[in-house]
KOLVEX-766195 format. One record per residue (C-alpha): residue in three letters; x, y, z. Coordinates in Angstrom, 2 decimals. Layout:
BEGIN
SITE  residu        X        Y        Z
SITE     Ala        X        Y        Z
...
REM end
This chain:
BEGIN
SITE  residu        X        Y        Z
SITE     Met     7.82    13.51     0.54
SITE     Ala     5.22    11.27     2.05
SITE     Met     5.12     9.77     5.40
SITE     Leu     5.90     6.11     5.15
SITE     Tyr     5.09     3.58     7.92
SITE     Val     7.51     0.65     7.96
SITE     Phe     5.93    -2.78     7.80
SITE     Ser     7.24    -6.37     8.00
SITE     Ala     6.06    -7.26     4.58
SITE     Pro     7.37    -8.01     1.16
SITE     Gly     8.15    -5.12    -1.07
SITE     Pro     7.31    -4.83    -4.71
SITE     Ala     9.27    -6.81    -7.25
SITE     Ala    12.33    -5.16    -8.74
SITE     Ala    14.53    -5.23   -11.77
SITE     Asp    18.29    -4.61   -11.45
SITE     Asp    19.33    -1.59   -13.47
SITE     Gly    22.99    -2.33   -13.05
SITE     Ala    23.65     0.64   -10.91
SITE     Gly    25.37    -0.98    -8.07
SITE     Ser    23.19    -1.35    -5.06
SITE     Leu    20.42     0.51    -6.64
SITE     Thr    17.42    -1.61    -8.13
SITE     Leu    14.86    -0.19   -10.39
SITE     Ile    11.33    -0.49    -9.01
SITE     Ala     9.25     1.71   -11.49
SITE     Gly     9.65     4.04   -14.31
SITE     Gly    12.18     2.53   -16.60
SITE     Asn    10.75     3.50   -19.86
SITE     Gly    11.14     7.27   -19.80
SITE     Leu     8.83    10.17   -19.25
SITE     Gly     5.23     9.79   -19.90
SITE     Phe     2.27     7.58   -19.17
SITE     Gly     2.15     3.79   -19.96
SITE     Gly     2.70     0.33   -18.89
SITE     Asp    -0.35    -0.59   -16.86
SITE     Gly    -0.87    -4.21   -16.56
SITE     Gly     2.85    -4.92   -17.10
SITE     Pro     6.09    -4.81   -15.04
SITE     Ala     6.44    -1.51   -13.31
SITE     Ser    10.05    -1.37   -14.13
SITE     Ser     9.13    -1.10   -17.81
SITE     Ala     6.36     1.33   -17.27
SITE     Lys     6.41     5.28   -17.67
SITE     Leu     6.05     7.72   -14.90
SITE     Ser     5.92    11.53   -14.96
SITE     Ala     7.55    13.44   -12.07
SITE     Pro     6.44    11.29    -9.30
SITE     His     6.51    13.36    -6.11
SITE     Gly     5.69    10.72    -3.33
SITE     Ala     5.16     7.07    -2.58
SITE     Ala     4.00     4.84     0.29
SITE     Val     4.13     1.14     1.03
SITE     Ala     1.13    -0.64     2.49
SITE     Pro     1.42    -3.59     5.01
SITE     Asp     0.79    -6.08     2.26
SITE     Gly     3.87    -4.76     0.28
SITE     Val     1.99    -2.90    -2.36
SITE     Met     3.69     0.42    -3.28
SITE     Tyr     1.49     3.44    -4.00
SITE     Ile     2.87     6.29    -6.25
SITE     Ala     1.78     9.76    -6.67
SITE     Asp     2.30     9.97   -10.35
SITE     Thr     2.14    13.69   -10.33
SITE     Gly     2.54    14.66   -13.99
SITE     Asn     0.14    11.92   -15.15
SITE     His    -2.54    13.07   -12.54
SITE     Arg    -2.84     9.56   -11.41
SITE     Ile    -2.07     7.40    -8.34
SITE     Arg    -0.40     4.11    -9.41
SITE     Ala    -0.01     0.96    -7.54
SITE     Val     2.85    -1.58    -7.86
SITE     Ala     1.90    -5.14    -6.70
SITE     Val     4.17    -7.45    -4.93
SITE     Asn     4.69    -9.26    -8.11
SITE     Gly     5.81    -6.02    -9.77
SITE     Thr     2.68    -5.33   -11.85
SITE     Ile     1.76    -1.54   -12.12
SITE     Ser    -1.89    -0.31   -12.44
SITE     Thr    -3.83     2.82   -11.90
SITE     Ile    -6.02     3.08    -8.99
SITE     Ala    -7.11     6.82    -8.85
SITE     Gly    -7.22     9.67   -11.34
SITE     Asp    -8.72     9.67   -14.85
SITE     Gly    -5.68    11.30   -16.33
SITE     Ser    -7.29    14.67   -16.79
SITE     Asp    -5.91    17.70   -15.08
SITE     Asp    -9.09    19.64   -14.33
SITE     Gly    -9.32    18.70   -10.67
SITE     Glu   -12.43    18.29    -8.67
SITE     Thr   -13.86    21.33    -6.79
SITE     Gly   -17.30    20.18    -6.12
SITE     Gly   -18.69    17.24    -4.05
SITE     Leu   -18.24    13.74    -5.16
SITE     Pro   -21.08    11.37    -5.62
SITE     Gly   -21.54     8.64    -3.13
SITE     Gly   -19.76     5.27    -4.16
SITE     Ala   -17.46     7.16    -6.58
SITE     Lys   -14.48     5.18    -7.84
SITE     Gly   -11.08     6.58    -7.55
SITE     Thr   -10.40     6.17   -11.29
SITE     Thr   -13.41     8.44   -12.21
SITE     Val   -12.06    11.49   -10.32
SITE     Ser    -9.79    14.22   -11.85
SITE     Leu    -6.65    14.77    -9.92
SITE     Arg    -4.88    18.15   -10.83
SITE     Ala    -1.62    17.70    -9.11
SITE     Pro    -1.47    14.65    -6.77
SITE     Thr     1.96    15.23    -4.86
SITE     Glu     1.64    12.78    -1.96
SITE     Val     0.23     9.52    -0.74
SITE     Ala     0.05     7.96     2.74
SITE     Ile    -1.32     4.73     4.12
SITE     Gly    -3.71     4.79     7.10
SITE     Thr    -4.26     2.02     9.70
SITE     Asp    -7.73     1.64     8.18
SITE     Gly    -6.19     0.40     4.98
SITE     Ala    -7.21     3.58     3.04
SITE     Val    -4.72     5.48     0.66
SITE     Tyr    -4.70     9.13     1.44
SITE     Ile    -3.97    11.48    -1.42
SITE     Ala    -2.89    15.04    -1.30
SITE     Asp    -4.02    16.93    -4.42
SITE     Ala    -2.08    20.13    -4.38
SITE     Gly    -3.92    21.64    -7.34
SITE     Val    -7.22    21.94    -5.54
SITE     Ser    -5.91    21.89    -1.90
SITE     Arg    -7.79    18.66    -1.11
SITE     Ile    -6.97    15.39     0.65
SITE     Tyr    -8.82    12.27    -0.58
SITE     Ala    -9.31     8.94     1.04
SITE     Leu    -9.31     5.94    -1.33
SITE     Ala   -10.90     3.01     0.51
SITE     Pro    -9.91    -0.68    -0.06
SITE     Asp   -12.81    -1.23    -2.21
SITE     Gly   -11.76     1.47    -4.63
SITE     Thr   -14.19     4.17    -3.64
SITE     Ile   -12.98     7.70    -3.05
SITE     Thr   -14.15    10.46    -0.59
SITE     Val   -12.95    13.85     0.32
SITE     Arg   -11.14    13.60     3.61
SITE     Ala   -10.19    17.28     4.17
SITE     Glu   -10.00    20.55     2.21
SITE     Val    -7.88    23.65     2.92
SITE     Thr   -10.31    26.48     2.52
SITE     Asp    -8.85    29.55     4.22
SITE     Ser    -7.85    32.67     2.28
SITE     Arg    -4.10    32.04     2.12
SITE     Asp    -3.03    31.75    -1.61
SITE     Pro    -0.94    30.33    -2.95
SITE     Arg    -1.00    26.98    -1.05
SITE     Glu     1.17    23.94    -1.95
SITE     Leu     0.35    20.66    -0.23
SITE     Arg     3.44    18.62    -0.18
SITE     Gly     4.14    16.39     2.72
SITE     Leu     1.39    13.94     3.94
SITE     Ala     1.20    11.60     6.81
SITE     Val    -1.43     9.65     8.96
SITE     Ser    -1.11     8.82    12.57
SITE     Ala    -2.41     5.76    14.23
SITE     Asp    -5.48     7.47    15.51
SITE     Gly    -6.53     8.57    11.98
SITE     Thr    -5.26    12.21    12.34
SITE     Val    -3.98    13.42     8.74
SITE     Phe    -1.13    15.81     8.59
SITE     Val    -0.36    17.79     5.53
SITE     Ser     2.32    20.49     5.02
SITE     Asp     1.45    23.76     3.18
SITE     Arg     5.00    24.58     1.91
SITE     Asp     4.23    27.96     0.53
SITE     Asn     2.91    29.19     3.83
SITE     Gly     5.45    27.49     6.12
SITE     Arg     2.91    25.56     8.24
SITE     Val     1.67    21.93     8.98
SITE     Leu    -2.04    21.32     9.30
SITE     Ala    -3.70    18.57    11.20
SITE     Tyr    -7.24    17.05    10.54
SITE     Ala    -8.65    14.97    13.28
SITE     Ser   -10.65    11.89    12.64
SITE     Gly   -13.70    14.02    13.26
SITE     Gly   -12.73    16.62    10.78
SITE     Ala   -11.44    19.53    12.94
SITE     Glu    -8.57    21.45    11.45
SITE     Ser    -5.74    22.85    13.49
SITE     Val    -2.18    24.19    12.83
SITE     Val     0.42    22.09    14.60
SITE     Ala     3.60    23.64    13.31
SITE     Gly     4.66    26.84    11.76
SITE     Asp     2.71    29.99    10.75
SITE     Gly    -0.60    30.03    12.73
SITE     Ala     0.30    27.62    15.43
SITE     Ala    -0.41    28.41    19.08
SITE     Pro     2.23    30.96    20.44
SITE     Gln     3.40    28.56    23.22
SITE     Ser     4.48    26.07    20.51
SITE     Tyr     5.39    28.42    17.55
SITE     Thr     8.72    27.64    15.95
SITE     Pro     9.26    28.57    12.26
SITE     Val     9.23    25.72     9.89
SITE     Pro    10.45    27.18     6.53
SITE     Ser     9.26    25.25     3.40
SITE     Pro     8.10    22.00     4.91
SITE     Asn     8.41    19.62     2.07
SITE     Ser     8.02    16.07     3.77
SITE     Leu     6.34    14.46     6.76
SITE     Ala     6.60    11.20     8.58
SITE     Val     5.01     9.81    11.69
SITE     Asp     6.99     7.30    13.66
SITE     Ser     5.86     4.32    15.84
SITE     His     5.76     6.62    18.94
SITE     Gly     3.41     9.03    17.31
SITE     Asp     5.95    11.86    16.86
SITE     Leu     5.63    13.93    13.70
SITE     Trp     8.89    14.62    11.75
SITE     Ile     8.88    17.62     9.39
SITE     Ala    11.54    18.07     6.64
SITE     Gly    11.94    21.31     4.88
SITE     His    15.23    23.24     4.89
SITE     Tyr    15.64    21.89     8.43
SITE     Leu    14.40    18.79    10.33
SITE     Phe    11.83    19.12    13.14
SITE     Arg    10.12    16.86    15.48
SITE     Val     6.55    17.47    17.03
SITE     Arg     5.97    15.74    20.29
SITE     Asp     3.15    16.52    22.77
SITE     Asp     2.32    19.62    20.67
SITE     Ala     5.92    20.93    21.05
SITE     Val     7.94    21.80    17.96
SITE     Ala    11.69    21.59    18.14
SITE     Pro    14.45    21.40    15.61
SITE     Val    16.98    18.60    15.33
SITE     Thr    20.36    19.94    16.07
SITE     Leu    23.94    18.52    15.96
SITE     Pro    25.85    19.16    19.29
SITE     Glu    28.64    16.95    17.64
SITE     Glu    29.33    15.99    14.09
SITE     Asp    28.26    12.42    14.63
SITE     Arg    25.56    13.11    17.26
SITE     Trp    22.01    14.50    17.01
SITE     Thr    19.48    15.75    19.49
SITE     Val    16.24    17.85    19.70
SITE     Gly    16.67    21.39    20.56
SITE     Glu    15.00    22.74    23.69
SITE     Gly    12.89    25.77    24.13
SITE     Lys    11.53    28.15    21.49
SITE     Ala    14.76    30.08    20.82
SITE     Trp    15.48    30.44    17.02
SITE     Pro    18.05    29.72    15.72
SITE     Pro    19.00    27.05    18.30
SITE     Ala    22.17    27.16    20.31
SITE     Asp    23.66    24.20    18.65
SITE     Arg    23.92    23.94    14.79
SITE     Ala    20.63    22.73    13.23
SITE     Leu    20.56    19.85    10.96
SITE     Asp    19.91    21.74     7.55
SITE     Asp    19.57    21.17     3.88
SITE     Val    17.06    18.22     4.68
SITE     Tyr    14.83    17.57     1.63
SITE     Ser    12.86    14.65     2.87
SITE     Val    12.32    12.32     5.76
SITE     Gly    11.22     8.74     6.29
SITE     Val    10.84     6.80     9.33
SITE     Ser    11.76     3.11    10.24
SITE     Gly    11.00     1.08    13.34
SITE     Ser    14.28     2.27    15.11
SITE     Gly    15.18     5.59    13.49
SITE     Val    14.77     8.20    10.83
SITE     Tyr    16.31     8.48     7.36
SITE     Val    16.80    11.80     5.67
SITE     Val    17.99    13.12     2.26
SITE     Asp    20.75    15.77     2.86
SITE     Asn    20.47    17.55    -0.39
SITE     Ala    23.61    19.64     0.02
SITE     Arg    25.93    16.66     0.74
SITE     Arg    23.92    14.43    -1.52
SITE     Glu    23.75    11.69     0.98
SITE     Val    21.10     9.66     2.79
SITE     Arg    21.77     9.93     6.53
SITE     Trp    20.33     7.78     9.31
SITE     Leu    19.31     9.07    12.82
SITE     Ser    19.43     6.15    15.18
SITE     Ala    17.32     6.05    18.38
SITE     Asn    20.21     6.70    20.72
SITE     Gly    21.36     9.84    19.09
SITE     Ala    23.99     8.71    16.66
SITE     Ile    23.80    10.17    13.06
SITE     Ser    25.66     8.57    10.18
SITE     Thr    25.73     8.34     6.29
SITE     Val    24.36     5.18     4.91
SITE     Met    24.75     5.94     1.14
SITE     Gly    25.73     8.71    -1.31
SITE     Leu    23.49     9.89    -4.02
SITE     Pro    25.35     9.12    -7.23
SITE     Val    25.18    11.60   -10.17
SITE     Asp    23.96     8.83   -12.32
SITE     Pro    20.95     8.58   -12.03
SITE     Phe    20.21    11.35    -9.30
SITE     Gly    21.99    14.38   -10.95
SITE     Leu    23.89    17.10    -9.10
SITE     Leu    21.06    19.01    -7.37
SITE     Asp    17.86    17.21    -8.55
SITE     Pro    15.27    16.54    -5.75
SITE     Val    15.28    12.99    -4.27
SITE     Asp    12.72    11.75    -1.93
SITE     Val    13.40     8.95     0.57
SITE     Val    10.93     6.21     1.76
SITE     Ala    11.81     3.69     4.43
SITE     Gly    10.83     0.40     3.06
SITE     Pro     9.08    -2.69     4.60
SITE     Gly    10.81    -5.77     6.10
SITE     Ala    14.03    -6.21     7.81
SITE     Asn    16.21    -6.41     4.75
SITE     Gly    17.39    -2.67     5.12
SITE     Ala    15.89    -1.54     1.86
SITE     Ile    14.90     2.06     1.38
SITE     Tyr    13.33     3.66    -1.69
SITE     Leu    14.56     6.69    -3.47
SITE     Ile    12.32     8.63    -5.73
SITE     Asp    14.23    10.37    -8.54
SITE     Val    11.45    13.11    -9.32
SITE     Thr    13.30    14.66   -12.28
SITE     Gly    14.07    11.17   -13.90
SITE     Ser    10.63     9.92   -13.19
SITE     Arg    11.97     6.68   -11.55
SITE     Ile    11.83     4.87    -8.19
SITE     Phe    14.74     2.74    -6.91
SITE     Ala    15.36     0.46    -4.02
SITE     Ala    18.53     0.71    -2.22
SITE     Glu    20.15    -1.77     0.21
SITE     Val    21.53     0.09     3.15
SITE     Pro    23.40    -1.30     6.14
SITE     Arg    20.71    -0.66     8.59
SITE     Asp    22.46    -2.94    11.20
SITE     Ala    25.77    -0.86    10.83
SITE     Pro    24.42     2.58    11.97
SITE     Ser    21.69     1.28    14.17
SITE     Val    22.33     0.83    17.96
SITE     Asp    20.76    -1.32    20.64
SITE     Asp    18.49     0.66    22.93
SITE     Gly    20.89     2.57    25.22
SITE     Gly    23.79     0.50    24.25
SITE     Ala    26.96     0.74    22.11
SITE     Pro    26.99    -0.05    18.39
SITE     Val    27.40    -3.62    17.51
SITE     Trp    30.71    -3.08    15.83
SITE     Ile    32.26    -1.81    19.10
SITE     Trp    31.15    -5.03    20.86
SITE     Leu    32.65    -7.14    18.03
SITE     Leu    35.79    -5.22    18.23
SITE     Ala    36.05    -5.58    21.93
SITE     Ala    35.37    -9.32    21.63
SITE     Ala    38.17    -9.58    19.05
SITE     Gly    40.56    -7.67    21.42
SITE     Val    39.76   -10.12    24.25
SITE     Val    40.54   -13.12    22.09
SITE     Val    43.78   -11.62    20.89
SITE     Ile    44.85   -10.59    24.46
SITE     Ala    44.00   -14.16    25.87
SITE     Gly    46.03   -15.64    23.08
SITE     Val    49.07   -13.41    23.94
SITE     Val    48.83   -14.36    27.70
SITE     Phe    48.52   -18.05    26.83
SITE     Val    51.73   -18.00    24.65
SITE     Val    53.68   -16.04    27.22
SITE     Leu    52.78   -18.24    30.09
SITE     Arg    53.80   -21.33    28.03
SITE     Arg    57.26   -19.83    27.33
SITE     Arg    57.72   -18.93    30.91
SITE     Arg    56.59   -22.25    32.27
SITE     Pro    59.79   -24.28    33.73
SITE     Arg    60.95   -27.08    31.44
SITE     Glu    60.87   -30.54    32.91
SITE     Ile    64.22   -32.34    33.54
REM end
């Protein structure tokens, strides 16, 4: 799934679908195309594969089957901002000043938000990445032109310096395009020998506030200072990043990871085998924040996770098969940990223990005090 920055901004308006803590954001009217100009929760989507939330709270959706990019405003209204609905795809140059809604998107699989305010679009059908400017004009940001075929561009992320990362799932690699346009392989097949670690089926990318790149495929990887390393589980409730280039790593790798999203203080992943959303906190704890109910997410259907904006603990879950996007309230404060400190619940429990002990001591002392005659 897409890379998602986390911003302190309102999210798009939602409609309660009655599924407990899940709230329907978009796609509540079945498979297809429709609903522009109205509530997103009553609109139709077609196999959306990615989403991103901008600083102003607008959600952008890669509506893959409709060959469009849709936008959900903070008030919940949905509209099309790129793609004319045809599946031809663009293979030539675009005229200067071309509007996003005039281009053909063959298979838009992912979107990401840049610090320049542009919406970046991965079109897997033509192996291109587009940049949609705030004024609605669109340009080709990058194009994968090597001889490898097939290629399937899936994950997309943009760093603070404008570098665009895209995952080529079929070829097990992650490509980077610098702001000047230079292409390099940062992970997987084709990377420099000193940094090579296999990254099978990279499906989802995210860049955190430290500039680290997270890669989710079958496993979860972190790229820091050009070093690629798998996330491992030395204990069931602890995570760390493996050292060295040895593969497989000494400790059990975190596997069956379908997608990844970052928040200000940690990382969310979808564990497709356990059908759970898990949280990796900054101090090395890993915990489950919610399960994925069969209704609406099915038994094995793909689900993408997007860490949402604001401090309310919301994340967004993309039901690709059901063509819907939900918001889920998760107890972000419960699994998170103060920097280098113990979890909040431990301090609360300790405080409660102190109160109880103090009370017992007080009662004992009162009973032992000599009675006045």
